[in-house]
C-alpha positions in Angstrom: 41.1 77.8 219.6 39.8 74.8 221.5 40.2 71.4 219.7 36.6 70.4 220.3 35.4 73.4 218.4 37.7 72.7 215.6 36.5 69.1 215.5 32.8 70.2 215.3 33.6 72.8 212.7 35.2 70.0 210.6 32.2 67.8 211.1 30.0 70.7 209.7 32.2 71.0 206.7 31.9 67.3 206.1 28.2 67.6 206.4 28.2 70.3 203.8 30.4 68.3 201.3 27.9 65.4 201.7 25.1 67.6 200.5 23.1 68.0 203.8 23.7 71.7 204.4 25.8 73.4 201.6 25.9 77.2 201.6 27.5 78.0 198.3 28.9 81.5 197.4 27.0 82.4 194.1 29.1 85.7 193.4 31.2 84.4 190.4 30.6 84.2 186.7 27.4 86.2 186.2 26.7 88.1 182.7 25.3 91.4 182.8 23.4 93.6 180.4 21.7 97.1 180.8 19.6 99.3 178.6 22.6 101.7 178.2 25.0 99.1 176.8 25.9 99.5 173.1 25.8 96.4 170.7 24.3 94.0 173.3 21.3 91.8 172.2 18.0 92.4 173.9 17.7 90.4 177.1 15.1 87.9 176.0 17.6 86.6 173.3 21.1 85.3 173.2 23.3 86.6 176.1 26.7 85.8 174.6 27.3 89.5 174.1 26.6 90.4 177.6 29.3 91.4 179.9 31.0 88.8 182.2 31.5 89.9 185.7 31.4 88.9 189.4 29.4 90.2 192.3 28.9 92.5 194.0 28.3 94.9 191.3 27.1 98.5 191.0 26.6 99.3 187.4 25.8 103.0 187.9 29.2 103.8 189.6 30.8 103.2 186.2 29.2 106.4 185.1 29.6 108.6 183.2 28.7 111.6 185.5 26.1 113.6 183.6 23.9 116.6 184.6 20.8 114.8 183.3 21.2 112.0 186.0 20.1 114.4 188.8 22.9 115.6 191.0 20.8 115.1 194.1 21.3 111.4 193.4 24.9 111.7 192.5 24.8 112.4 188.8 25.2 108.8 187.9 23.2 106.5 185.7 21.6 104.6 188.5 18.2 104.2 186.9 17.1 102.1 183.9 16.8 98.2 183.4 19.6 95.8 184.3 19.6 92.0 183.7 21.9 89.6 185.4 22.2 85.8 184.3 24.2 83.0 185.8 24.4 79.6 184.3 25.1 76.6 186.7 24.6 72.9 187.4 22.6 71.7 190.3 25.0 70.5 193.0 25.7 66.8 193.0 23.4 65.1 195.7 20.9 67.8 195.9 17.9 66.0 194.5 15.2 65.6 197.2 16.9 68.5 199.1 15.6 72.1 199.6 17.6 74.5 197.4 17.0 78.3 198.1 18.5 81.3 196.2 19.3 84.0 198.6 20.0 87.7 197.7 21.4 89.9 200.3 20.5 92.9 198.4 19.7 94.1 194.8 18.8 97.6 193.8 15.8 97.7 193.2 12.4 96.0 192.1 14.0 92.6 191.7 12.4 90.0 189.7 13.9 86.4 189.4 13.5 83.8 187.0 14.9 80.1 187.2 15.1 78.3 183.9 12.4 80.6 182.4 10.0 80.3 185.3 9.2 83.5 187.5 9.9 82.7 190.9 9.3 86.0 192.8 10.2 89.7 193.3 11.3 92.1 196.0 11.0 95.6 195.4 13.0 97.2 198.4 16.7 97.2 197.5 18.1 97.2 201.0 16.7 94.0 202.6 17.8 90.5 201.8 15.4 87.9 200.3 15.4 84.3 199.3 13.3 81.9 197.1 12.9 78.1 197.2 13.9 77.1 193.7 14.0 73.3 194.3 11.1 72.6 191.8 12.6 74.7 189.0 15.9 73.1 188.8 17.4 70.4 186.5 18.8 67.4 188.1 20.1 65.6 185.1 23.6 67.3 184.9 22.2 69.9 182.3 22.5 73.7 182.8 20.4 75.8 184.8 19.9 79.4 184.1 19.0 82.1 186.8 17.9 85.6 185.5 17.4 88.7 187.5 15.8 92.0 186.3 16.4 95.2 188.1 14.5 98.4 187.3 15.7 101.2 189.5 13.9 104.3 188.7 14.9 108.0 188.8 13.6 110.1 191.6 13.5 106.9 193.8 15.9 108.2 196.4 17.2 111.6 198.0 20.8 110.2 197.6 22.8 107.9 195.6 21.1 104.5 195.8 23.4 102.5 193.4 22.1 99.9 191.0 22.6 96.2 190.5 23.1 93.2 192.6 25.4 95.1 195.0 25.6 92.4 197.9 26.4 88.8 197.8 24.3 85.9 196.5 24.1 82.5 197.9 22.9 79.1 196.9 21.8 77.0 199.9 21.3 73.3 199.9 19.4 71.7 202.8 17.9 68.5 203.8 14.0 68.9 204.1 14.3 69.4 207.8 16.4 72.4 208.4 16.8 75.7 210.3 14.8 78.4 208.6 16.4 81.5 207.1 17.4 83.9 210.0 15.8 81.0 212.1 17.4 81.6 215.6 16.8 84.2 218.2 19.2 84.3 221.1 18.6 86.6 224.1 20.1 86.9 227.5 17.1 87.4 230.0 19.6 87.9 233.1 23.2 88.7 233.1 25.5 89.1 236.0 29.3 88.9 236.3 28.7 85.3 237.8 26.2 83.9 235.3 24.1 84.6 232.2 21.0 82.9 231.2 21.0 82.4 227.5 17.7 81.6 225.7 17.6 80.3 222.2 14.5 80.2 220.1 15.1 78.2 216.9 12.5 77.9 213.9 12.7 74.4 212.2 11.1 74.0 208.8 9.9 70.8 207.6 9.4 70.8 203.9 8.7 67.0 203.6 5.1 65.3 203.4 5.7 63.4 206.7 6.0 64.5 210.3 9.6 64.5 211.4 10.7 63.6 214.9 13.9 65.4 215.5 16.5 66.3 218.2 17.8 69.8 218.4 21.1 70.5 220.4 22.5 73.9 221.1 26.2 74.0 222.0 27.7 77.3 223.0 31.4 78.2 222.5 33.3 81.2 224.3 35.1 83.8 222.4 38.2 81.7 222.8 36.5 78.6 221.1 35.9 76.7 224.3 32.7 74.7 224.7 30.9 76.2 227.8 27.4 74.7 227.5 25.3 72.1 225.7 21.3 71.7 225.8 19.0 69.5 223.7 15.5 68.5 223.3 13.3 66.3 221.1 10.3 67.5 219.2 8.0 66.8 216.3 7.8 69.1 213.2 4.6 68.5 211.3 4.7 68.0 207.5 5.0 71.1 205.4 5.0 73.1 208.7 7.6 74.8 211.1 8.1 74.3 215.0 10.2 76.3 217.3 12.7 74.8 219.7 13.0 76.7 222.9 16.0 76.1 224.9 18.0 77.9 227.7 21.1 77.3 229.5 23.5 79.0 232.1 26.9 80.4 231.0 29.1 80.9 234.1 31.3 84.0 234.3 30.2 85.3 231.0 32.7 87.5 228.9 30.4 90.5 228.1 30.1 92.4 224.8 31.1 95.9 225.5 32.4 98.9 223.6 36.2 98.2 224.6 35.7 94.3 225.0 33.4 93.1 222.1 33.3 89.5 223.2 31.5 87.1 221.0 30.2 83.8 221.6 29.1 81.1 219.0 26.0 79.0 219.2 26.1 75.9 217.0 22.6 74.4 216.4 22.4 70.7 215.3 19.4 69.1 214.0 19.2 65.2 214.0 16.5 63.1 212.3 16.6 59.4 212.9 19.9 59.8 214.7 21.5 61.4 211.6 22.7 65.0 211.4 20.4 66.7 208.7 21.5 70.3 209.5 23.8 72.7 211.4 23.4 76.4 211.9 26.0 78.8 213.5 24.9 81.9 215.3 27.2 84.6 216.7 26.0 86.7 219.6 27.1 88.8 222.5 26.2 88.6 226.2 25.1 92.2 227.2 22.4 94.2 228.8 20.9 97.4 227.5 18.5 99.6 229.6 17.1 103.1 228.9 15.1 105.5 230.8 14.4 109.2 230.9 17.9 110.1 232.0 19.9 108.2 229.7 20.9 104.9 228.0 22.8 102.0 229.8 25.1 99.5 228.6 25.9 96.6 230.9 24.6 98.7 233.8 26.9 101.6 232.8 25.4 104.9 231.5 26.8 105.7 227.9 26.2 108.5 225.6 26.0 108.2 221.9 29.1 109.5 220.1 27.3 108.6 217.0 27.5 109.3 213.2 24.8 108.6 210.5 26.4 106.6 207.6 24.8 106.0 204.1 25.5 102.6 202.4 27.7 103.6 199.6 31.7 103.2 199.8 32.6 106.3 197.9 34.4 105.5 194.5 33.4 101.7 194.8 29.6 102.7 194.7 27.3 100.7 196.7 29.0 97.4 196.0 29.5 95.8 199.5 33.1 94.6 200.2 33.8 93.7 203.9 37.1 95.7 203.8 35.4 98.7 202.6 33.1 98.7 205.7 35.8 97.6 208.0 38.0 100.6 207.0 35.0 102.9 207.1 34.2 101.9 210.7 38.0 101.9 211.9 38.2 105.6 210.7 35.1 106.4 212.7 36.4 104.6 215.8 39.5 106.7 215.6 37.5 109.8 215.5 36.0 108.5 218.8 32.7 107.1 217.5 30.9 104.6 219.5 27.7 104.2 217.6 26.3 104.1 214.0 23.0 105.0 212.6 22.3 103.3 209.4 20.7 106.0 207.7 18.1 105.6 206.2 17.8 101.9 205.5 18.8 98.4 206.5 22.7 98.0 206.4 24.7 95.2 204.9 25.2 92.0 206.7 29.1 92.7 206.7 28.6 96.0 208.4 26.7 94.7 211.3 29.3 91.7 211.8 32.0 94.4 211.9 30.1 96.5 214.4 29.9 93.3 216.6 33.6 92.7 216.2 34.7 96.5 216.8 32.4 97.2 219.6 30.2 99.9 217.9 26.5 100.3 218.9 24.0 100.5 216.1 20.7 102.1 215.4 19.3 99.7 212.8 17.0 101.9 210.5 14.3 100.7 208.2 12.8 103.6 206.2 13.2 107.2 205.0 9.6 107.4 203.7 6.2 105.7 204.6 3.2 106.5 202.7 3.6 110.2 201.9 6.4 110.8 199.3 9.5 112.8 199.4 10.3 111.9 195.9 7.9 110.6 193.2 9.4 107.0 193.1 10.5 106.6 196.6 9.5 103.6 198.9 6.1 105.2 199.3 5.0 103.3 196.1 5.8 99.9 197.9 4.9 100.8 201.5 1.4 99.5 201.6 2.2 96.0 200.2 5.7 95.6 201.6 6.2 97.7 204.8 5.3 94.8 207.2 7.4 92.1 205.4 10.4 94.6 205.1 10.6 95.7 208.7 10.0 92.3 210.1 12.7 90.7 207.9 14.9 93.5 209.2 14.3 92.5 212.7 14.5 88.6 212.0 17.8 89.2 210.0 19.6 91.4 212.5 18.1 90.6 216.1 21.1 88.3 217.0 23.8 91.1 216.5 25.0 92.4 219.8 25.8 95.7 218.3 22.1 96.5 217.5 20.7 98.5 220.3 17.8 100.3 218.7 15.4 99.7 215.9 14.5 102.9 214.0 11.0 102.8 212.1 11.8 105.8 210.0 13.5 109.1 209.4 11.9 112.6 208.9 8.7 111.0 208.0 6.3 113.4 206.3 3.4 111.9 208.2 4.7 114.0 211.3 2.3 116.6 210.1 -0.6 114.2 209.8 -2.6 114.7 213.2 -5.2 112.2 212.3 -3.4 109.3 210.9 0.4 109.6 211.2 0.6 108.2 214.7 -1.4 105.1 213.6 1.3 104.1 211.1 4.0 104.8 213.6 2.1 102.5 216.1 1.6 99.8 213.3 5.3 99.7 212.5 6.3 99.8 216.2 4.0 96.8 216.8 5.4 94.9 213.9 9.1 95.3 215.6 7.8 94.3 219.0 6.2 91.1 217.7 9.6 89.9 217.0 11.8 91.6 219.5 11.0 93.0 222.9 14.6 93.4 224.0 15.4 96.5 222.3 13.7 100.0 222.2 12.1 101.4 218.9 12.9 104.9 217.7 12.6 107.4 214.8 14.2 110.6 213.8 11.8 113.5 214.0 12.4 116.9 212.6 9.1 118.9 212.5 9.3 120.1 216.0 6.9 120.1 217.7 4.4 118.3 215.6 5.2 114.7 216.2 4.8 115.3 220.0 1.5 117.2 219.7 0.2 114.6 217.1 1.0 111.5 219.3 3.5 110.2 216.9 6.7 110.4 219.1 4.6 108.8 221.8 4.5 105.6 219.7 8.2 104.7 220.0 10.3 104.1 223.1 12.8 106.7 222.4 12.1 109.9 220.5 15.0 111.0 218.2 15.2 114.7 217.8 16.7 116.2 214.5 18.6 119.6 214.5 16.8 121.0 217.7 19.5 121.3 220.4 18.0 124.3 221.9 14.6 122.5 222.4 16.0 119.7 224.7 15.1 121.7 227.8 11.6 122.5 226.4 11.0 119.0 225.6 12.0 117.8 229.1 9.7 120.3 230.6 6.7 119.4 228.5 7.3 115.6 228.3 9.2 114.8 231.6 9.2 111.2 231.1 10.1 110.7 227.5 13.6 109.6 226.8 15.4 111.6 223.9 18.8 112.1 222.1 19.9 114.0 218.9 19.2 111.5 216.1 20.6 114.0 213.6 22.7 116.8 214.6 25.0 119.8 213.1 24.9 119.1 209.3 28.1 121.1 209.1 29.6 121.1 205.6 33.2 121.5 204.5 35.7 120.3 201.9 38.9 118.8 203.0 41.8 121.3 202.7 39.7 124.2 201.5 39.8 127.6 203.5 37.8 130.7 202.5 38.5 134.3 203.9 36.9 136.0 205.7 35.6 133.2 207.9 31.8 133.9 207.9 28.8 132.0 209.1 27.0 130.3 206.2 29.2 131.8 203.6 28.7 129.8 200.3 31.6 130.4 197.9 31.5 130.4 194.0 34.1 127.6 193.6 31.8 124.8 194.4 33.5 124.1 197.8 32.9 124.8 201.3 35.5 126.4 203.8 37.0 123.7 206.4 36.8 126.1 209.2 33.6 124.2 210.3 31.1 126.8 210.7 29.2 126.7 207.5 26.1 124.6 206.5 22.5 124.9 205.1 20.0 127.0 206.9 19.0 124.1 209.4 22.6 123.4 210.4 24.9 124.6 213.0 28.6 124.0 214.0 29.3 120.9 216.2 30.2 123.2 219.1 26.4 124.1 219.5 25.4 120.4 219.9 28.4 119.9 222.4 27.1 122.7 224.5 23.5 121.6 224.7 24.6 117.8 225.2 26.7 119.1 228.1 23.9 121.2 229.5 21.2 118.6 229.4 22.8 115.4 230.7 19.6 113.5 230.3 20.1 113.4 226.4 21.5 110.0 225.4 23.9 111.7 223.0 24.1 112.4 219.3 24.3 111.0 215.8 26.1 113.7 213.5 25.2 114.1 209.9 27.3 112.6 208.6 30.5 110.4 209.6 31.6 110.1 205.8 30.8 112.1 202.9 28.4 110.2 200.5 27.3 110.2 196.8 24.5 112.6 196.2 22.8 115.3 198.1 25.5 118.0 197.4 24.1 120.4 199.9 24.8 123.5 200.3 25.2 123.4 196.4 22.1 122.5 194.4 18.5 123.4 194.6 15.3 122.5 193.1 15.0 123.3 189.4 11.6 123.2 188.2 12.4 123.3 184.6 14.1 119.9 185.0 11.3 118.0 186.8 12.6 118.5 190.2 16.2 117.6 189.5 18.8 119.2 191.5 21.2 120.4 188.6 22.1 124.0 189.3 25.7 124.4 190.7 26.8 121.4 188.7 29.3 119.6 188.8 28.7 119.4 192.7 27.4 115.8 192.9 28.1 114.3 196.4 27.8 115.3 200.0 29.9 117.8 202.0 28.6 116.8 205.3 31.1 114.3 206.2 33.7 114.6 208.9 35.7 112.5 206.4 35.8 112.9 202.8 34.7 110.3 200.0 38.3 108.9 200.1 38.3 108.3 203.9 40.8 111.2 204.5 39.9 113.2 207.6 38.7 116.7 207.2 39.5 119.2 210.1 36.1 118.6 211.7 37.1 115.0 212.2 39.7 116.3 214.7 37.2 118.6 216.4 35.1 115.6 217.2 38.1 113.6 218.2 39.0 116.4 220.8 35.6 116.0 222.1 35.1 112.2 222.0 38.5 110.7 223.0 40.7 110.9 226.0 44.2 109.9 224.5 45.9 113.3 224.0 45.6 114.8 220.6 46.2 118.1 218.7 45.3 119.5 215.5 46.4 122.6 213.5 44.7 124.4 210.6 44.9 125.8 208.1 47.6 124.9 205.8 50.4 127.6 205.5 50.7 128.2 201.8 49.1 131.6 201.2 51.3 133.2 198.6 49.9 136.8 197.8 48.3 137.2 201.3 51.5 138.3 203.0 50.6 140.6 206.1 46.9 139.7 205.8 45.3 138.2 208.9 44.9 134.3 208.5 42.7 132.8 211.5 44.7 129.9 212.9 42.7 127.1 214.8 43.8 124.3 217.1 41.5 121.4 218.1 42.8 119.4 221.2 41.6 117.6 224.2 44.5 119.0 226.3 44.1 121.9 228.7 45.7 124.6 226.7 48.0 125.3 223.7 50.6 127.7 222.4 51.0 128.9 218.9 54.4 129.5 217.3 54.8 131.3 214.1 58.3 131.1 212.5 59.5 130.2 216.1 57.8 133.2 217.7 55.2 132.6 220.5 51.8 133.9 219.6 50.7 133.2 223.2 48.9 130.5 225.0 45.1 129.9 224.9 43.2 127.9 227.5 40.1 126.0 226.3 37.1 127.5 227.5 38.4 131.1 228.3 38.5 134.5 226.6 35.6 133.5 224.2 34.5 136.3 221.8 31.4 134.3 220.9 28.6 133.1 223.1 27.5 129.8 221.5 23.8 130.3 221.8 24.3 133.7 220.2 25.8 132.0 217.1 22.4 130.9 216.2 21.1 134.5 216.4 23.6 136.7 214.6 26.7 136.9 212.3 29.9 136.9 214.3 33.0 137.8 212.7 34.9 135.1 214.5 33.9 131.9 216.1 35.6 131.0 219.4 34.0 128.3 221.7 35.0 126.0 224.7 35.9 123.3 222.1 38.4 125.0 219.9 41.3 127.6 220.2 42.1 130.4 217.6 44.7 133.1 216.9 44.6 135.9 214.2 48.0 135.6 212.5 49.5 138.1 209.9 50.7 135.6 207.2 54.3 135.2 206.6 55.9 132.1 204.7 57.8 129.7 207.1 55.9 127.5 209.7 53.3 127.4 212.3 53.5 125.0 215.3 51.2 124.4 218.1 52.3 122.9 221.5 49.7 121.4 223.7 49.8 121.2 227.4 48.4 118.9 230.0 48.8 119.7 233.8 51.2 122.5 232.8 53.4 120.2 230.9 54.0 120.2 227.0 53.1 116.8 225.7 52.2 117.1 222.1 53.0 119.2 219.1 52.0 119.8 215.5 53.9 121.8 212.9 52.8 122.8 209.3 55.4 124.1 206.9 55.1 126.3 203.9 55.4 123.8 201.1 57.6 124.3 198.1 56.8 123.4 194.5 55.5 119.9 193.9 58.4 117.5 193.3 57.3 114.0 194.1 54.7 111.6 194.6 54.4 109.7 198.0 52.4 106.5 198.3 51.4 104.6 201.5 49.0 101.6 201.8 46.6 100.7 204.7 47.7 97.1 204.7 50.8 95.5 203.1 49.1 92.0 203.0 45.7 91.3 202.0 43.6 88.0 201.4 43.9 86.1 197.8 40.1 86.1 198.0 39.1 88.0 194.9 37.3 90.4 197.0 39.9 91.9 199.5 41.0 95.5 199.1 44.1 97.6 199.7 43.7 101.4 199.9 46.7 103.4 198.6 46.9 107.1 199.8 48.7 109.3 197.3 50.2 112.6 198.3 52.0 115.2 196.1 55.0 116.6 198.1 57.7 119.1 197.9 61.3 118.0 197.8 61.5 117.9 201.6 58.3 115.7 202.1 55.8 118.5 203.0 52.3 118.0 201.5 51.6 120.5 198.7 48.2 121.8 199.8 47.1 123.4 196.7 48.4 120.6 194.3 46.1 119.2 191.5 48.7 117.5 189.5 47.4 114.6 187.4 48.5 111.1 188.7 48.6 108.1 186.6 48.6 104.5 188.0 50.0 101.3 186.6 49.3 98.0 188.2 51.0 94.6 187.9 50.7 91.3 189.5 47.6 89.4 191.0 45.3 92.4 191.5 43.5 95.1 189.7 42.9 98.9 190.1 39.2 98.9 191.0 38.7 102.7 192.0 40.3 106.0 192.1 39.2 109.2 193.8 40.4 112.5 195.3 37.7 113.6 197.8 36.5 116.4 195.6 32.8 116.7 195.6 32.6 118.6 192.4 34.6 116.4 190.2 33.2 114.4 187.3 36.3 112.3 186.8 35.8 108.7 186.3 36.1 106.6 189.5 37.5 103.7 187.3 40.1 105.4 185.2 43.8 104.6 185.7 44.4 108.2 186.6 43.3 111.0 189.0 44.0 114.6 189.7 45.2 115.4 193.0 42.7 117.4 195.2 44.6 119.7 197.8 47.6 117.5 197.3 45.9 114.0 197.8 44.3 111.2 195.9 43.4 107.5 196.5 43.7 104.3 194.6 42.0 101.1 195.5 43.5 97.6 194.7 41.5 94.5 194.7 43.0 91.0 195.0 42.5 88.1 192.7 42.3 84.4 193.9 45.9 83.9 193.2 48.8 84.1 195.8 51.4 86.6 194.9 52.0 90.3 194.9 50.4 93.5 193.4 52.6 96.4 192.5 51.2 99.9 191.9 53.2 102.6 190.4 52.2 106.2 190.4 53.7 108.8 188.0 52.9 112.5 187.1 54.6 115.1 184.8 57.5 116.8 186.5 57.0 114.5 189.6 59.4 111.8 191.0 57.3 108.5 190.7 56.5 106.2 193.5 55.5 102.5 193.9 54.3 100.2 196.5 53.8 96.5 196.7 51.1 94.5 198.4 51.4 90.9 199.1 48.3 88.4 198.7 47.9 85.3 200.7 
């Protein structure tokens, strides 16, 4: 990194230590109580019996699972009243400064008190907020107390929302003159290979009673840390008011942000008053162009299609608690599948997720709401919409508009107002206008599912790009009826499956009685269809900008296709218990790929790959037909059963099913241009597929019939993690036979023991119908696999995890913290 940049960052640190611009992480040493805790005092009294914990924290993920908590929302106790308190001293030298308390996310209906004085509330749990607490603090060295009350309600969400202060909290100490919260807006009005014009609008607050004459300097640093441009101006900020500094400059030969080259620049804003630095503010941004028209979406002048996924905000067994590594791993797994875009369904994402998308080269559709005024569940966002929608959506734009990854703003998903011919379009226009007030550089969108009501009722016309949910057969009709409207598949497929589960015969929409869904990738709820259908229509209608599949990862809640509305339980989805989480993901709740992961990989990646299914342990089915499928991006593949060729298959030939006919009748098999299959009489041994490119064998995959479970195998995603108290290591657990083959039906109980400078924070196995605790030191394998998640402390050293099971050879793995 350039020395000048290092010196400047050192100067920034020095300024912070001198009390001008401290940004203090406030996650440590909170006390917690909720109304389900036994033996705790009431919150208005002594908190000495409350639990001590660090943030982020999701109290509901601790469980227990119970049918009474509504399977549709995960079967976990997310509703009730929770209290958090933190005792702290005012930072030295802070008197006369502006002190703000920032919450990045608290679920939900947060009310905040400082030293017994109410300072404000924020209902929506997905957006960050801050309060100026300067006048409520003690400056004599005595203790301050911040108290936070959260009251998430049942039937407030269609999925698992989590509970608690689940994102980071910060104490910010600034001089009276300082850059406002989310106070910069960097745009690139023109970009070429030779030059980029960079424009920076910075809002400066003056919280003093005197006008302030200031100098604002913007210095820009390249991705390598080299200073590439500096501009400044002088202006006056009126007392107790704000002013906007508007500066622009040229950056020569810009390194563009793109999918494969996510180059990121840094802007350092310095504010001087009376010749002294009073604030510095760092903004990371990318130089890139986006453009759209009726024929597609363009990044840096190149047409790209969205190979996108919808992602909910939870991190599986960790609940909704936001850990950077959890989001990073999630996104890396998606990139391995070939994903280039994320839809943050159906709410504002964490800061960490957007930072990671910037770094990984993933485009983002930043989504605000799942509901407007008309309810989907009785305590949904509709109860807050009238009072808070403007503030919430504007704060989303203010917070996120400097992220290079964000390429679209979504104002809503499957809004009930689509049916409202008279007023629905007015609300859509209102929200669209709120966004455009703050950002004209990105298009707006929404996900519409009530075809063709939003088009006939003038709602789709209020956004720049209309999203189409689950209507691939209508793309052509939409182009004919609305020839100038851009469109894309905002939610597609909704195929469901359970990792490692295979039901026979392979039938469309076949729901079994074991609370699992076959992984042959053709089963889903009534509105759903296999991925191949969307592939077909995306190929036919090239004007579509692409698709966002439902979903990339399984998530907590919405256990479709199991569960239905039970009127005897006030609308709870409780039949088919213990199904309590999604089957929609191409990846299970652990992050382990299902077979569908590889189907998308075969369509969305170019590096040669091949995948074979199912497993080959079918004792009792000798001689019976087993459909064997192959997903590959190669030209053709040949299947061998115990060394005997079953013949080559060429992608796109000899199809028994016409794709569009799949939507109309019940085919016995499902061949498509995107998958290959053979009907094989079962006999134990092995199956092997060889993939060919240009006539040459280049890849193969083999599956052996596994013997009895004999040992545990452990592997860790990273052998070294940060001693930050928040970094994570993911340990994959496999139950194998003596030869190292995965035992695909194994459900052995695995016990974990952890030693060293870390802890076991979560366990899982990807089974959507398990009510085992996510926090127990043991877990049953599900189809031969399980997961353990380790968290570091702030001490340097090692973490050792040992896994044991009855009748199994144990295993251990060591992680270093530094």
